N, C-alpha and C positions, 0 to 999 in steps of 0.2 A: 504494500500500500504506500502511496506517496505521502509526503509530509503534510500536505494540506488536509488530507482526510484525517490523519491522526490529530492535527490541531482542531479540526471540527468536532471530533469526538470529545476532545478535552473541553471545548467550549460548551458542548451539549451537556456535559456533566456539571457545568457551572450555571447554566441558564435555568430559569423556572420552567420553561417548556422545551424539552430537548428535541422533540420531533414526533412524527407520527407513531402511534402505538408504542409509546415509551421507548423510542429508539429503534423500532423495527424497520424503519425506512432507511437506516444508516447502513453503510457497508460494514460487514463483520470484520473484526480485527483478528489478525493472527497472533500467536504467542509472542513473536518478535515485536509486533506492533504494540501490544499491550506493554511490553517492557519499555519501549521507547516513549509511550504515553506517560508512564511513571517517571521516566527520566525528565521529560519535559515539565511535568508537574513540579518536580523538585527544582528544576532550573527557574521556574516562575515563582517559586517559594509559596505555592498554594496547595501543597499536598494535604495538610490538615483540613483546609477549607473544602477541597474536592471530596475527601473522604466523608465529611459531614454531609455534604450535599447528596452524595450517592446513597447514604443511609436514610436521610430524612426527606429529601425531595424527590429522588429518583430511585427508589428501591427496586423498580422493575427494569432498570437498565441492565442488560446482560453482561455483568462484570465477573470474570473468573474469580473463584475463591482465593487463589494464591495472590492475585492482584489486590483484592480487597484486604488481604493480610498485610501486604506491603504498605498499602495506604494507611491501614490502621496503625502499623508500627511507626510510620512517619508522624501520625497524629500524636501518639504517645510520646515519642521522642521530643516533639515540639512542646508538649505540655510540660515535660520535665525541664526543658531548656528555659521556657518562659517563667517557670516558677523561680528558677535561679536568677534570671535577669530582673524580675520584679523585686527580688531581695536586694539586688544592687541599686535599683532605682529608688527604692524606699529609703536606703541609707543616704543617697545623695540628696533627695528631696528634703529629708529631715534635717540634714546638715545645712542646707541653704536656708530652710525655714528657721532653724534655731539661730542663725546668724543674720536674720533680717533681710535676706536676699530674695526678692520675688522672682519666680520662674514660671514660664509657660511650657508645659510638656507638649511636644510636637508629635504629630503623626502617630506612629505605631503604638506607643505606650498608652495613649488615650483610646485609640481605635480598638485595640485588643481587649481592654478591660471594660469599656463602656459602650462601644458601638457594635462589635461582633457579639454573637450569642454566647461565646465563651472565650476566655483568654487563649486557650490552646489553638483556636482556629486561625489566628493571625501570626505569621512568622515575624519575629522581631529581629532587626539587624542591629544597628547602633541605637543608643539612647540619645535622643535629640532634645535639647532644652534651649529655649529662648530666654536670654537675660538682657537687662539694659546695659548699654555700652559702659556706663559709669560704674557698673558693678563688676566688670571683667577682671580687674586686678584682684578684687576680693575673692571672686570665684576661683581664680587661678590659685591663690594661696590656700584656699580650703581644699581643693582637689589634690594639690601637691601634699598637703598635710595628711590626707587619708591614703596616700601611697599611689595615687594615679601618676602616670608617666606621660608627659606631653610628647606628641609626635614630631614637634619642631622645637629647636633649642630656644628661639626667641619669639615670644608671643607679642607681635606688634600689629596694632590696628592700622591698616593702610587703605589706599584707594582701590585695592584689588582683592580684598578678602572680606569674609562675613562670618567666619567661624574659626574656632580652635578645637583641636581633637586631642583627647586624652585616652590612654589605655588604662583600664582598671588594673589593680595590683596583680591579678593572675594573668593579665594580658590576653584574655579570651573574649573581651568586650571593649568597645570604644564608646566614649561619651563625647558627643559633639555639642559644643557650647556656641550657640549662634547669637548674634546681636541684630541680625536682620535675616529675612528668609531667603534672599537671593544675593548672589555675588554682585558687586557694583557694575560689572560689565554689561549686565542686562539693563536695557533702556526703559525700565518701568518704574515710575515714581511710587513705589509701594509705601503706604502710610503706616510705618511701624508703630508710631504713637497711637494711631487709631486702632490698630490691632490690640494694643495693650488696653485701651479704654473699653473695647468690646469683649475682652476676655472674660471667661466665666469661671467661678470656683468649681473644683472637682476634687474627689478623693481618689488618688492613684497609689497603689501599693500601700494602702493604709495611711497615707499622708495627704493633708490638705494642700492643694496647689492650684494652679490656673491652667486652663486650656483655651484654645481658640473657640470663638463662637462658631456655630455650624457654617455660616457663610464664609468666614475667613478660612476655616479648615478646608472647605470645598475648593476654594480658589487656590489655596496653598498646594493642594494635591494636583490640581490641574497644571500649575506652574512647575511643580516638581517633576511631573511625568513628562511634559513636553519640553520645556525650556532647559531645565537643569540636566536631564539625562536623555533627551531625545527619544523617549519611549522605550529605551533599552531595558528598564527594569522588568518589562514583561507584563503579565496579567495581574500581578498582585495589586498595583495601584488602581486598576480598573475595578477590581473587586472591592477595594476600599471605598471608591466613589459610589458604587452601587449600595454598599452597606450604609454609608452616610445618608444617601438619599432615602433609603428605607427607614433608617432610625429617626431621621429628622424630617420625615415627610410632613408632619403636622405643624412643625414650628420653623421650617426654613423660610426666611424672609427673602423672597426672590426679588423684591424691589431693591433691597440692600445689595443683593448680588449684582443686579443690573448697574446700580450706581457705582459700585467699586470697580466693575469691569470697565466702565466708561472712564472713571477717574484715573485708573492705573494704565489704561491702554492695553489690556491683556485679552481682548476679545478673541484673537486668533487662536491663542493657546487654549483658552477655555472652550471655544467652539470645537476645535479638533479633538480635544481630550474627551469632552462629554459625548461627542458623536461616536467616538470609538468605544466608550464605555457602554453606550446604548446598543451599538451593533454587536459588540463582542460578548458582553455578559448580561445584556438585558437591563441595564440601569434605567430606572424610571425617571426620565427627564420630563418636566411638565410640558404638556402639549403646546406647541407654538413657540417655545423658548428657543430651540435651535434654529428654527426658521427666522426668528427675529434677530438672532445673533450672527447668522451666516455672513461672513465677510464678502464684500463685493468682488474681490479678486480670488475667491476660493476656487480651487481646482481639485477634482477627485484624485489626482496623482499624489497629492499630499497625504491622503488617506492611505494610498498604496505604499508610499515611502514609510509612513509611520508603522504600518502593519509589518513591513519587512523588518523593522527594528524589533517590534514586539516578539515576532516569531523566529528571529534569526537563530540558526543552529551553528553557525561557524564559530570555531574556537580561535580567539585572537591571542597573540602574545602580549605580555604586559597586562596592564589594567584596562579591562574593556571600557569602563566609563571614561577613560582618558580620551577616547575617540570623540567625546563631545565636550566642548566644540573645537578646542585648539588643534588637536592632532588631526581630527577629521578635516579641518580647514587646510592644514598643511598638505595632507595627502590628496585632498580634493582639488588643490590648485593645479591648473592645467599647464602652466608655463614654469619652466625652471627658475626664471627671474622672480616670480611670485613666491616660489618655495624658499628661495634664498632670503627674501625680505621677511618672511614669516619666521625662518630659522634665526635670523639676526634679531628679530624682536623677542623671540623666546630666549636667546642667549643673554642679551643685555636688558635684564629685568631691572625695574626700579630698585634703588639701594634698600628701601624698606622691605621689598619682597625678598631680596637676596639675604637680608639679615634674618628672615624667618627660616631660610633654608640652611644657612651656614652659621657656625658659631663665631660671629664677628659683628660688632655694632655697625649700624648703618653709616655712621659718620667716621668710621675708622679708615685710615689710609690702606690698611691691609685688605680692604674690600676689593681693591683692584686685582689682587692675586686670586681672589675667589672667582672672578669671572673666568679665569683659566680653568679652575676646578669645575665651574658650571659647563664649560665647553667639553671637558672630559666626560662629565656625567651624561650630557646629551648624546655624545658619540657612543658611549657605552649602551645607552638605552635604545637609540634609534639608528645608530650607524649601520648595523647589519641590514636593517630593513631598507635604509636608503640605498645601500649598495645593491640589494636585490631589485629595488625599483629601477635603478639605473640600468641594470641588466635586463629589464623588462620581464622580470619573473612573473609568472602567471598569477600566483597567489597575491603578490603585491599589487598587480594591476587591478585585481578584484577589490583589494583594500582601498586603492585609489578611487575606484568607481563608487564604493560605499561612502568614501569621504566626500565625493562630489554630491551624492544624494543627500547625505546628512547636512552638508553646507547649504544646499538649496532649501531643505526643510527648515533649517535654523534661520536662514535669512528671511524666509516668509513669516515665520512665527514672530520674529523681532520687528518686522516692518510695520508701519502704520497702515499703508495701503488705502484703497477706497473704503468708504464706509460700508456698513452692513447692507444687505440686499434691499432693505426698505428705503435706503437713501438717506436715512436719518440716524443710523447707528443704533446703539442699544438705548432704549428709553430708560430714563432714570426713575420712572414712576412705579 
């Protein structure tokens, strides 16, 4: 069976209505196909959620017992993992609370505990917290005091960053401390203070904290899926969006959603993400909302490009998410001159950025020597791939084409472009 059919089986397991006669109209899967389906489920980080759906929503889907067993084991493993992660989260939230530092728990921690039916259904990656910029130094000292290890030697707030990352003492979990939800290179005037004002109290891991209001949470996930990662995280974020829309169906203020989309200029990212969530996992978007939001320059090829990233099976060297957006732009450049310009820009970073990467102050004369170290590091990381590209290696040519596709998608998501199809943009009412 081809990959598209396996992906469709996976989606049918996630949707409320999988198909005729409980899946009877779908092409049967072979043993090897089922194994690949489980692998894909793991890659998308949705195995516990899929298992829950097959048991509670689609018990009539013809799933082999050994596959059900593997999905069940994935569910149990995630339950145990999340129990441990919430223990870490509780310690951090209590530490911040005891020291008078307000924090907003972002994405996964809130979703798993209060939006999904059970904690075990949502795979947690890193623990993400939003704090105020003025509290960063205090938060840094508190995390270091509890044994966390920063991933960069110098935590300097600059014009190109929005977070610091710390490894927990056992180094099996990272805590990401944000002071805004998007890196500064994204051209959207996100009102962080407004997000703080709209935040709501919640109890997570037994500790009182803050979480985004449903409207801010929905828009955050749309931006995270499209702009930050180019839809590469796969299906998990679309499942998140569906669960948010289900859980907050009665209290979601769509007028506020419209107003924030217009003020922040994020209509394209929100439109494409919600459209995909609706098509892929059956997210219930209010009738007429997508039609109202549809950008005037929308083209169905952007849906195809996004789906290519959602379901990509290729294994890349290095960190996959580094493809978005800087490395993708480099490989996607068609002219050698453009590649040289991008390489030069990546080599000669601002001194504040260099100081975060290397153990030397930004104003030190020694920084000049670290640009040579930076050149060495870039060549170590990308030199072999660059040589393969120069030799017109088939795999690297495919990477270059993906880079061009990603860059085209990113450029569209970032652009203002024509107004929505109504000619008036998104109404604020």
